N, C-alpha and C positions, 0 to 999 in steps of 0.2 A: 755410255751408249747415248748416242744423240736420239732425244725424245721428239722424233719427228711427229709422233702421234698427236702432239699438243695441239697441232694446226687443226685437228678435227674432234678435239676433246670438248664435250659439252661444258659451256661457260659457267653454268651454275653450279658444276660440281668441283670441290677443292682438288688440286693437284696432289696434295699431301694430307695426311690424316693426323690427329691428335687424340691420343687415348689416355692422357694424364688423368681425366675425370672418371676413368674406369678403373679403379684399383684391382678389380677381379670379375669374373662372371656373375659371383654372388652378389656384389654390389649392383650389378645392372639387373639382376633378377629382382632384387629387393626394391629397387627404385621403381620398377615396372609395376611390381605388385602394389607398391603404396600409391602410386600415380593412378593406376586404373583399377583400384580395389573391387569396385562393385561392378565392372563390366565382366562379359563372359570371356574367359581365357581359352577354354577348350570344350568341345562338343563331341560325344562318342555315343553312337547308337541312340541318339536322342537325349542323353544325360548331359546337362550343362555343368562346368565347374568355373566359378569366378576366379579372378586373381587373388582375391582375399582367401578363398578356399585353398587355392594352389599353394599359397604362402604358408597356411596353417598346416596343410598336410606335409609339405616339403620339410617344415620344421619338426614334424613328428618322426619323420622317417630319418632325419639328421640326428635326432634324439636316440633313436633305436640304434643307429651305427656306434654312436657314442656309448650307449649302455653295453655293448659288446666288448668296448675296449679298443675299438679301431682307431688308429691315429691318423693324423695328417700324412697324406702321400700313400696310405694303404689303397690297394685296388678293390673296386666293387665292379662285378660284372653285372650286365643288364641284358637280358635275352627274352625279348617279346615284341609283338607287333605294335602297331599304333593304338595303343589303350590309355586311359586316364592314368593307370599305375605308370607309364613310363615317365611322363614329366615330373610325377611327384618323386619318383625314385631318382631321376636325373638331378634335379635341383636339390634334393635332399642329400644326395652324395656329395655334390660340390659344396654345399653348406657345410657338411662335416669335414671339409678339407680333405677328402678321399679323391681318388681319380677313378673316372668312369671308364669302363673297358665295355664297349658295345659288342655285343655278340649277335649275329645273324641267326635267328630261330630255325633257319632251315640247314644249319650245320649238320654235317654227319659226326658220329661220335669221335672219330679221329681229328676231324676239324676243331671241335670244340675242346678236345683234350689238348691239343696243341696250343690254342689260344689261352686257355686257363692256366697251364702249366708255365708258358712263356710269360705270362703277365704276373704270374704269382698272386692272382686274385684271392682274397680272403672270405669274400661273401659274394651271393649271386641272387638276383631276382629273376625268375623265370615262370613263363606262362605254362600252366599245367600240361598243355598240349605236348610239349617237348621235354617234360620232365623225365621220360623215360630214356632219352639221350643222355641227360646229365647222370642218371643212375649209373649208366655203364661205365662212365669215366671218372666219377666222383672219388673213389680211393686213391687215384693216381695223382689228384691234384692238391692244392694247398686250401682249397675251400673248406671253411669251418662253419659257415652260417648259409643257410638256404631258405629263401622265401620262394614257395611255389603259389602262384596266383591263377585262379581261375578267370576266364575272359570276362565274366560278368561281375567281378567282385566289387567294383567301384560304380556300379549302375543303380544301386538301390536294391532294396530287398525283393520287390516283385519282378522287376525287370531283370535283374541280375540272375534271379533263380531260373526265369525262363530262358535267358540267354545260355546259362551253363547247361540246362537240360536239354536244350537243341544241340549244343556242341558235343556234349557227352554221349547222349543217347540216340538222338536223331541222326546227326552227322557222323557220329562216332569218331570224332577227332581227337579224342583223349586216349592213347594206349595206355595199359595197364603200368604203374609205376610204383615204386616203394623206397622213400627216403626217410627214414625214422626222425631224422633231426629237423625235418622241414616244418616251417610254419607258414599261415597264410598271411597276406598283405595286411589285412585287418588287425591281425595279432602284433605284428611288427609296429604298426602305427601306435596301436594302444600301448604297447611298451615304451614306445618313444615319447608318448605324452606323459606317461608316469614318470620316466626318467628325466625329462627335460632336456634342453638344448643349451650348450655353451657355444657362443660365438668363436670361430677359429680364425685367426689372423692369417690373411692370404695376401701374397704379392703377385704381380703380373708374371713373375719368372716361375710361379709354382705350375706344376702340370696339373692339367684339367682333364685331358682325354689321352687314353693309349687306343688310337683308332687304327684297327687292323686293316692291312691292304697287302695285296701281292706286291704292291710297289712298281717300281719300273722294271724290276727283274725278280726272280727267286721266290722263296716261300713266303708265306703270310709273315708280315713283320708289323710291330706296333709303331705307328708314327706318334711321336711325342709332341702333342700339342698343348701348349701352355695356355695360361688365362690370357696372355698378351696376344698370343697367335690367334685366338678365336675373337677376342675383343677387337683387335684390329680388323679382322675380316668382316665382323658385324658392322663396325663402324665404315668400313669401305662400301659394304652393301648398302647401308643406311644413306651414305652419301649419294650413292647411285640412284636409288629409288626416292629419295627425300622429295624432289620436285613434283612427283605425281602421286604420292600417297598422303593419307589424312589420318593423324594420330587418333587412335579411339574410334575409327570408322571402317577399317578395313576387314575383309572376311576372306581368309585364305583357306583353300582346301589343302590338306596334307594327305596324299595318297602314297607317295614315296615313304618308305620306312624312316622313322626319326632315328633309328640306329645308324643310318647311312649319313655320311658327312654332308650331303647336298641339303637334305631335309632339315638335319640337325642344325646347321648354321643358318640357312635361309628361313625355313619356316619356323622353327622352334624359337631360335634365339632372336634373329633380326625383327621379325613381326612380333614377338614378345616385347621388344623394347618400345614399339609403337602402340601397344595395346591392341592388338588385332585380335578377332575371334578366329579360332582355328579348328576347322572341322577334320577330325581324324578319322581316316578309312582304314580299317584293320586288314581288309583284304581287298587291295584293288585289282585283283585278277578276276573277281566276281564282278565284271563289268555292268550287267543290269542293274544289281543291287547299288552299284557306285553311282550311276546315273540317276537312280531314284533318290538317294541320298543328296546328290548335288541339287536336284530339282526342288528341295525344301528350302533352300536358302539363297540369299543375295550376294552371290559370290563375286568378289572383285578381283581376286588374285589367284592364279593357278600355276604351279610349278610342276614339271614332269620330265620324262624322257621321251625320245621319238617313238618308242614301240607303245607307250601308253597313249600318247596323242594319236597314233594311228589306230589303236585298238578301239578308242572312243569314237573316232570318225568313221569307223566301219561298223558301228552299231546304230541300226535305224532309229532307236529313240533319242540318241544324243542330240541330233539336229532340232528336235522338238523342244529343247531347253530354252529358257529365257535368258539370254546373254546380255541384256541390256546394262547390268550393272557391272559387267567384266571391263577391266581396263588394262590389266597387265597378265600376259602369259609368258613364262620364262622357261626355256629348255636347256637341259644340261646333262650331264652324265654320259653322254654319247652324242655323236654328230646328229643334228636335225636334218632330215632330208628335205630337200626343195619342194618336192611333191606334197609331202605332209604339211610343210608350213603354209603352202598355198591353199590347201583345202581347208586348214584351220582358220585362216582369215576369211574364207569365203563363207564357212559355216557359222563362226563365233563373231565375226566383224572385228576381232582382236588379232593384231600381229602376233606371230610366234617369234619371240626374241631369243637368240642363242647366248649363253654364257659358257665359260669354260673354266675349269679347274681340276684339281685332283686332291685326293686324301691330304697329301704332303703340303698343300697350300690352303687349307682349312675350310672351304676348298676353292673359293672364287679367286680369279686372277685376271680374267677379262670378261666384259660384259658389253652388249651391244646398247647404243643409246635408246631409252625408252620412247623417243619420239620418232622412231623409225617406222615407217609404214610398210615398206617392201622388204621382203626377205632377201638379204644380200650374200648368204652363204658363209659370212664371216662369224667368228666366235667372239667378235667384239675388240673393244680397245682396252688397253691395260687400265686397270682401276687405279685409284688414289694410292700414292706411295709405292707402286708396283712397276717394275722394268721388266720387259720381255726382250730376250736376245735370241735370234734365231742363229745356230752354230752348226758347223760341220762335225765330222766324226773326232777331229782333234781338237775341238772347242774353239775354232776360229769363226768370228762372226761373218755370215754370208751376205751378200748383197740384197737389196730389196727384190721381192717377187722371185726369189730363189728358195727351193725347199731346204730345209735343215731341221735340226731337233730344236724344239721350243724349250727354252730355259728361262727360269723365272727367279726374280730377286724381290723381296719385299718383307714387311713385319709379319705377314701371315704365314710365311714359310716356317715349317717344322723345325724343332730343335734337333731333331735326328731320330733315327730308329732305335727303339728300346733295347738296350743290351747288346746292340750291333755296330760297333764302332767302324768295322770294315765296310759294312753295307752303306753306313752313313757316309764315309769317305768316298765310296764308289759314285754316289749320286749327286755329290757336290762339286762344282768346279772351283779352283783355287780362289776365285775372286767372289765366291759365295752364291753364284747362280746355281739353281736346282736343275738338274737334268730330268725332263719329264718323260722321256722315252716317246714322246709323241712328235710326229713330223708335221710341219706346217711353214708357212711363209707370211712376211709383212708386206703390204702394199705402200704406196707412197703416201698414204693419208694415215698410215698407223693402224689399219685393221689388221687383225690377225686371222689367217685362214687354216683351218685343221685339214690336214690331209689324210692322216691315218696314224696307228700305232706303228712304231718302228719294227717292232717284232712280227707284225701281220702283213708287212710288206711281201708282194709276191713278185718273183723275179723271172720273167718270161723272155727268153732269148737275150738276156743282158739287159732288159728294159725293166723299169720299175712300174709295177701296177699296184695301185692302193685300193683295197676292198671298198672303202667307202664310195669312191667314185663309181665302182661297177654296180654297188648296191643301189646307189641313187638312179643310175640309169634303168636298171631293172624295174625300180619301184614305179618309174614313169608309166609303165604298161598298165593300163586299166584293169587287166586280168589279175594283177598281183596284189596280195595282201601284205605279204612280208618276205624278206629276202636275206640270205647271208652269203658272203663271197669268201672263198679261202683259196690257197694255192695247193695244188697236188703234184705229185711228181709226174715228169713227162719225159719220155726218152728222147724226144726230138728237141725240145725248147728248155729242159731243165725243170721247169714248173709250168703249169697251166692253170687257168681261172676255172674253178668248179663254183656254181651256184646251188644254194639250196632254197627252194621256193615254195611259199604257201599260197596256194591259188584261191581267188576270189572267182574266177571263171573255170569250172571243172574241165571245159573242153580246151583249155589253154595246153598247147603241147611244146616239147623241147624245141622243135624247128621254129615255131612262130616267135618264141622268146628269143632265139638266138638272132633270128633275122631283125627282130626289134632292136637288139643291142648293136647290130651292124650300123644301124642308122644313127646312133648316138655315141658310139665308141670306136676309138682307132682299133684296127685289126688285132693287134697282139693283146688288147684288153679285153677282146669279146670272149665270153665263156665258152670253154671247150666242152664242158660237162654240166648237165642240168639234172638235179635231183627234186622231185616233188615230195613234200612232206605235209602231214597235217598240222604240225607245229615245230617250233624252233627252240632248242635249250636256251634257257635264259638265266641271269644272275638273280639275286634278290630284288634289284631294282628295275629289272627289264632288260638289260643289256644282253644282246645275243652272244651266247658263249661260243665263239669260233673256235676255242681251243677243243672243246667237246666235239664239234664237227670235224675238225682236223683228226682228232684220235679215231672217230668212227670211220673216216675215209682211208 
């Protein structure tokens, strides 16, 4: 592929990466802990953990796994929100040579059972709030060892007890559960210290994560991400942010869940490598408390998704924060809407830059230059050692500015889907390019523009309508907080556009909204149906679930 994007590629960023100096993620972790030993690594509910403490606790957890007889390559499931227990268990699992299987705490019993059975996980660490879900499926899985941890277990005696009291008895967030074999996190760490830890030889080709995803099609599948895949993406991300970040001085907020690939690679691993302080937000949907926590610290970097940026901007207290230390805001996970980016810049003084990727690419594939001041609508330029090809349905590359499927090739692209060679074959072109299932185009400067998911496209009288475009147009109306667009059956046009809207202005009606859309959209793209709602269904990272809306419609 002709790398036309090089003409606008930031000069200070290497076009290719070299990860020979990172034999594994464990080496990356241990180097960071040694270099930044006395600096704060994580903060959770006011409790600080230094890199030295993180190193010690992760060593103990690895020792516990080894005391159970778990060998290199065995799978360990982690199912918890952003708590101090997560990075300890994460790095302890990798250190023991085991493979991390991240689980969404909001999984239903059916979803959890599928993931545990499919991965063959032998052990799990789960926060007690969701232990009742595990209890229902445990007998049908290969799980032999269970750690159930209360929310406050690593916050210290007094604060931990208070947090657990509130979670259990005030907010009543812990349904009754009974798993006789379960132990708590402190007991696992104590057992690990008694047993000791033996270093496990690891190579770049060893599996590090089974990161489950719906993929581009079908049921939830485990993307096999090796140490080399993740190390490559961390290096690629570091190359991109290196000109503007300062080692040992950054302060990043992690509101997106660490079990999700975006926060896992960007917030957890990339910023660990440069010795950043990382503020963990356990419940980002509690916007007032989130803003209160933000206000306590000199935040320099924030990552999020469009819906989270929008929710913060729509809360009166957010604009009162001190943004003088903020230098980088990065959006991913879903398309950032122009009106949201414009408001973010106005309120915070920091541009909201888009990045793009997916679980199968570890995840970053494109990022916008960090010195951009204005929102350009693009998802960025291909990062180091990454090729992007826009192709038609039969795999032929299309001309510039023509919409096709975004395809990616690079060292961060997954090894394949766990135990699914057929699905793996379906998602790769013969030349090694990954089919993303996302539609987009490339301009003459090499910037990539995301149009929408291929499967979400709406066909109105033979014309393609992309929900992202409709949603951005609706979001321009000052009376709208949030919006989602889908296609519904129509006897005249085959499909018609329907929008679901959360109102800021309670007097806003269907007629006014459609009239607004007529001023910014071509006729066939204008919504035919409008449904007002109090909220919209979302995924664990805040993406709107169009599929759920389609089913309801």
